[in-house]
MARBA-3410 file (N, C-alpha, C, O; in Angstrom, 1 decimal):
114
290.7,181.0,35.9,289.3,180.9,36.4,288.8,179.4,36.2,288.1,178.9,37.1 ~ 289.1,178.8,35.1,288.5,177.5,34.8,289.1,176.4,35.7,288.5,175.4,36.0 ~ 290.4,176.5,36.0,291.1,175.5,36.8,290.4,175.3,38.2,290.1,174.1,38.5 ~ 290.1,176.3,39.0,289.4,176.1,40.2,288.0,175.5,40.0,287.6,174.7,40.9 ~ 287.3,175.9,39.0,286.0,175.3,38.8,286.0,173.8,38.5,285.3,173.1,39.2
286.9,173.4,37.6,286.9,171.9,37.3,287.5,171.1,38.5,287.1,170.0,38.6 ~ 288.4,171.7,39.2,289.0,171.0,40.4,287.9,170.8,41.4,287.8,169.7,42.0 ~ 287.1,171.8,41.7,286.1,171.7,42.7,285.0,170.7,42.2,284.5,169.9,43.0 ~ 284.7,170.8,41.0,283.6,169.8,40.4,284.1,168.4,40.6,283.4,167.5,41.0 ~ 285.4,168.2,40.2,285.9,166.8,40.3,286.0,166.4,41.8,285.7,165.2,42.1
286.5,167.2,42.6,286.5,166.9,44.1,285.2,166.6,44.6,285.0,165.6,45.4 ~ 284.2,167.4,44.3,282.8,167.1,44.7,282.3,165.8,44.2,281.6,165.1,45.0 ~ 282.5,165.5,43.0,282.1,164.2,42.4,282.7,163.0,43.1,282.0,162.1,43.5 ~ 284.0,163.1,43.3,284.7,162.0,44.0,284.1,161.8,45.5,284.0,160.7,46.0 ~ 283.9,163.0,46.1,283.4,163.0,47.5,282.0,162.3,47.6,281.6,161.7,48.6
281.2,162.4,46.5,279.9,161.8,46.4,279.9,160.4,45.8,278.8,159.9,45.5 ~ 281.1,159.8,45.7,281.2,158.4,45.3,281.3,158.2,43.8,281.1,157.1,43.3 ~ 281.5,159.2,43.0,281.6,159.0,41.5,282.9,158.3,41.2,283.9,158.4,41.9 ~ 282.9,157.4,40.2,284.1,156.7,39.7,284.9,157.6,38.9,284.6,158.8,38.6 ~ 286.1,157.0,38.4,287.0,157.9,37.6,286.4,158.4,36.3,286.7,159.6,36.0
285.6,157.6,35.6,285.0,158.1,34.3,284.0,159.2,34.6,284.1,160.2,33.9 ~ 283.2,159.0,35.6,282.2,160.1,35.9,282.9,161.3,36.4,282.5,162.4,36.0 ~ 283.9,161.2,37.2,284.7,162.3,37.7,285.3,163.1,36.6,285.3,164.3,36.6 ~ 285.8,162.4,35.6,286.4,163.0,34.4,285.4,163.8,33.6,285.7,165.0,33.2 ~ 284.2,163.2,33.4,283.2,163.9,32.7,282.7,165.2,33.4,282.6,166.2,32.8
282.6,165.0,34.7,282.1,166.2,35.5,283.2,167.3,35.6,282.9,168.4,35.5 ~ 284.5,166.8,35.6,285.6,167.8,35.6,285.6,168.6,34.2,285.8,169.8,34.2 ~ 285.3,167.9,33.1,285.2,168.5,31.8,284.0,169.5,31.8,284.1,170.6,31.2 ~ 282.9,169.1,32.4,281.7,170.0,32.4,282.1,171.2,33.2,281.7,172.4,32.9 ~ 282.8,171.1,34.3,283.2,172.2,35.2,284.1,173.1,34.4,284.1,174.3,34.5
285.1,172.5,33.6,286.0,173.3,32.8,285.2,174.1,31.8,285.5,175.3,31.6 ~ 284.2,173.5,31.2,283.4,174.2,30.2,282.6,175.3,30.8,282.5,176.4,30.3 ~ 282.1,175.1,32.0,281.3,176.2,32.7,282.3,177.3,33.0,281.9,178.5,32.8 ~ 283.5,177.0,33.5,284.4,178.1,33.8,284.8,178.9,32.6,284.9,180.1,32.6 ~ 285.0,178.1,31.5,285.4,178.8,30.2,284.2,179.7,29.7,284.4,180.7,29.2
283.0,179.2,30.0,281.8,180.0,29.5,281.7,181.3,30.3,281.2,182.3,29.7 ~ 282.1,181.3,31.5,282.1,182.5,32.3,283.0,183.6,31.6,282.6,184.7,31.5 ~ 284.1,183.1,31.2,285.1,184.0,30.5,284.5,184.5,29.2,284.5,185.6,28.9 ~ 284.2,183.5,28.4,283.7,183.8,27.0,282.5,184.6,26.9,282.4,185.5,26.1 ~ 281.5,184.4,27.8,280.3,185.1,27.8,280.5,186.6,28.2,279.6,187.4,28.0
281.7,186.9,28.7,282.0,188.3,29.1,282.9,189.0,28.1,283.5,190.1,28.4 ~ 283.1,188.4,26.9,283.9,189.1,25.9,283.1,190.0,25.0,281.9,189.8,24.9 ~ 283.8,190.9,24.4,283.1,191.8,23.5,282.6,191.1,22.3,281.5,191.5,21.8 ~ 283.3,190.1,21.8,282.8,189.4,20.6,281.5,188.6,21.0,280.6,188.6,20.1 ~ 281.4,188.1,22.1,280.1,187.4,22.5,279.0,188.4,22.6,277.9,188.2,22.1
279.2,189.5,23.2,278.2,190.6,23.4,277.8,191.1,22.0,276.6,191.4,21.8 ~ 278.8,191.3,21.1,278.5,191.8,19.8,277.6,190.8,19.0,276.7,191.2,18.3 ~ 277.9,189.4,19.2,277.1,188.4,18.5,275.7,188.4,19.1,274.7,188.4,18.3 ~ 275.6,188.5,20.4,274.2,188.5,21.0,273.4,189.7,20.6,272.2,189.6,20.6 ~ 274.0,190.8,20.2,273.3,192.0,19.9,273.3,192.3,18.4,273.1,193.4,17.9
273.7,191.3,17.5,273.8,191.6,16.1,272.5,191.8,15.5,271.5,191.4,16.0 ~ 272.5,192.5,14.3,271.2,192.8,13.6,270.4,191.6,13.4,270.9,190.5,13.0 ~ 269.1,191.7,13.7,268.2,190.6,13.5,267.9,189.9,14.9,267.0,189.0,15.0 ~ 268.7,190.2,15.9,268.5,189.6,17.2,267.7,190.6,18.0,268.3,191.7,18.4 ~ 266.5,190.3,18.3,265.7,191.2,19.1,265.2,190.4,20.4,265.7,189.3,20.7
264.2,191.0,21.0,263.7,190.4,22.2,263.1,189.1,21.9,263.3,188.1,22.7 ~ 262.4,188.9,20.8,261.8,187.6,20.5,262.8,186.5,20.4,262.7,185.4,20.9 ~ 263.9,186.8,19.7,265.0,185.8,19.5,265.7,185.5,20.8,266.0,184.3,21.1 ~ 265.9,186.5,21.7,266.5,186.3,23.0,265.6,185.4,23.9,266.1,184.5,24.5 ~ 264.3,185.7,23.9,263.4,184.9,24.7,263.3,183.5,24.1,263.2,182.5,24.9
263.3,183.3,22.8,263.3,182.0,22.2,264.5,181.2,22.6,264.4,180.0,22.9 ~ 265.7,181.8,22.6,266.9,181.1,23.0,266.8,180.7,24.5,267.1,179.5,24.8 ~ 266.4,181.6,25.3,266.2,181.2,26.8,265.1,180.1,26.9,265.3,179.2,27.7 ~ 264.0,180.3,26.2,263.0,179.3,26.3,263.4,177.9,25.8,263.0,176.9,26.4 ~ 264.2,177.9,24.8,264.8,176.6,24.3,265.6,175.9,25.4,265.5,174.7,25.5
266.4,176.7,26.1,267.1,176.1,27.2,266.2,175.5,28.3,266.5,174.4,28.8 ~ 265.2,176.2,28.6,264.2,175.8,29.6,263.5,174.5,29.2,263.3,173.6,30.0 ~ 263.1,174.5,27.9,262.4,173.3,27.4,263.3,172.1,27.4,262.9,171.0,27.8 ~ 264.5,172.3,27.0,265.5,171.2,27.0,265.7,170.7,28.5,265.8,169.5,28.7 ~ 265.8,171.6,29.4,265.9,171.3,30.8,264.7,170.4,31.3,264.9,169.4,32.0
263.5,170.8,30.9,262.3,170.1,31.3,262.3,168.7,30.6,261.9,167.7,31.3 ~ 262.7,168.6,29.4,262.7,167.3,28.6,263.7,166.4,29.3,263.4,165.2,29.4 ~ 264.9,166.9,29.6,265.9,166.0,30.1,265.6,165.6,31.6,266.0,164.6,32.0 ~ 265.0,166.5,32.3,264.7,166.3,33.7,265.9,166.5,34.6,267.0,166.8,34.1 ~ 265.7,166.4,35.9,266.8,166.7,36.8,267.9,165.6,36.6,267.6,164.4,36.4
269.1,166.0,36.8,270.3,165.1,36.7,270.5,164.5,38.1,270.7,165.2,39.1 ~ 270.6,163.2,38.2,270.9,162.5,39.4,272.4,162.4,39.6,272.9,162.3,40.7 ~ 273.1,162.4,38.5,274.6,162.3,38.6,275.2,163.6,38.9,276.3,163.6,39.5 ~ 274.6,164.7,38.4,275.2,166.0,38.6,274.2,167.0,38.9,273.8,167.9,38.2 ~ 273.6,166.8,40.1,272.5,167.7,40.5,272.9,169.1,40.7,272.0,170.0,40.6
274.1,169.4,40.8,274.6,170.8,40.9,274.6,171.5,39.6,274.8,172.7,39.6 ~ 274.5,170.8,38.4,274.7,171.4,37.1,273.8,172.6,36.9,274.3,173.6,36.5 ~ 272.5,172.4,37.0,271.6,173.5,36.7,271.8,174.7,37.6,271.7,175.8,37.2 ~ 272.1,174.4,38.9,272.4,175.5,39.8,273.7,176.2,39.5,273.8,177.4,39.9 ~ 274.6,175.6,38.8,275.8,176.3,38.4,275.6,176.9,37.0,276.1,178.0,36.7
275.0,176.2,36.1,274.9,176.6,34.7,274.0,177.8,34.5,274.4,178.8,33.9 ~ 272.8,177.8,35.0,271.8,178.9,34.8,272.3,180.3,35.4,272.2,181.3,34.7 ~ 272.8,180.3,36.6,273.3,181.6,37.1,274.5,182.1,36.2,274.6,183.3,36.0 ~ 275.4,181.1,35.8,276.5,181.5,34.9,276.0,182.1,33.7,276.5,183.2,33.2 ~ 275.0,181.5,33.1,274.4,182.0,31.8,273.8,183.4,32.0,274.1,184.3,31.2
273.0,183.6,33.0,272.4,184.9,33.3,273.4,186.0,33.6,273.3,187.1,33.2 ~ 274.4,185.6,34.5,275.5,186.6,34.8,276.3,187.0,33.6,276.6,188.2,33.4 ~ 276.6,186.0,32.7,277.3,186.3,31.5,276.6,187.3,30.6,277.2,188.2,30.1 ~ 275.3,187.0,30.4,274.5,187.9,29.5,274.3,189.2,30.1,274.2,190.3,29.5 ~ 274.1,189.3,31.5,273.9,190.5,32.1,275.1,191.4,32.1,275.1,192.6,31.8
276.3,190.7,32.2,277.6,191.5,32.2,277.8,192.0,30.7,278.3,193.1,30.6 ~ 277.4,191.2,29.8,277.6,191.6,28.4,276.7,192.8,28.0,277.1,193.6,27.2 ~ 275.6,192.9,28.7,274.7,194.0,28.4,275.3,195.4,28.9,274.8,196.4,28.5 ~ 276.4,195.3,29.7,277.0,196.5,30.2,277.9,197.2,29.1,278.3,198.3,29.3 ~ 278.3,196.5,28.0,279.1,197.1,27.0,278.3,198.1,26.3,277.1,198.0,26.0
278.9,199.3,26.1,278.2,200.4,25.3,278.2,200.0,23.8,279.0,199.2,23.4 ~ 277.3,200.7,23.1,277.3,200.5,21.6,278.6,200.8,21.0,279.0,200.2,20.0 ~ 279.2,201.9,21.5,280.5,202.3,20.9,281.6,201.2,21.1,282.3,200.9,20.2 ~ 281.6,200.5,22.3,282.5,199.5,22.6,282.2,198.2,21.7,283.1,197.6,21.2 ~ 280.9,197.9,21.6,280.6,196.7,20.8,280.9,196.9,19.3,281.3,195.9,18.7
280.8,198.1,18.8,281.0,198.2,17.4,282.4,198.8,17.0,282.7,199.0,15.8 ~ 283.3,198.9,18.0,284.6,199.4,17.7,285.4,198.3,17.1,285.1,197.1,17.3 ~ 286.4,198.6,16.2,287.2,197.5,15.6,288.0,196.8,16.7,288.4,197.4,17.7 ~ 288.2,195.5,16.5,289.0,194.8,17.5,290.4,195.4,17.6,291.0,195.9,16.7 ~ 291.0,195.2,18.8,292.4,195.7,18.9,293.4,194.9,18.1,293.1,193.8,17.8
294.5,195.5,17.7,295.4,194.8,16.8,296.0,193.6,17.6,296.2,193.7,18.8 ~ 296.3,192.6,16.9,297.0,191.4,17.5,298.5,191.5,17.3,298.9,192.1,16.3 ~ 299.2,190.8,18.1,300.6,190.8,18.0,301.0,189.8,16.9,300.4,188.7,16.7 ~ 302.0,190.1,16.1,302.4,189.2,15.0,303.0,187.9,15.6,303.4,187.0,14.8
END
């Protein structure tokens, strides 16, 4: 999943005139976004998001913090696509994690191979 994301991000950056250093940074951001799609949909992530002490207030504060940071930093001129890729990924990840049942979230993890 992450390989196509960072390849497309790097290609788009080069197409818009970015130099090698900027293209590398944008490729790494794309790789991080692609990895986040995977990680946000794991049972461990969903379990953390719903751990005791995490309620509606904490979830809204987390989301609000991201929005405040976005307003403080302002729009990115180097990577204008970032917000359009990041926020839907974040929302889809958390929405998908909400589909885990309580039984699945609290089940012991599967055994690992030695």
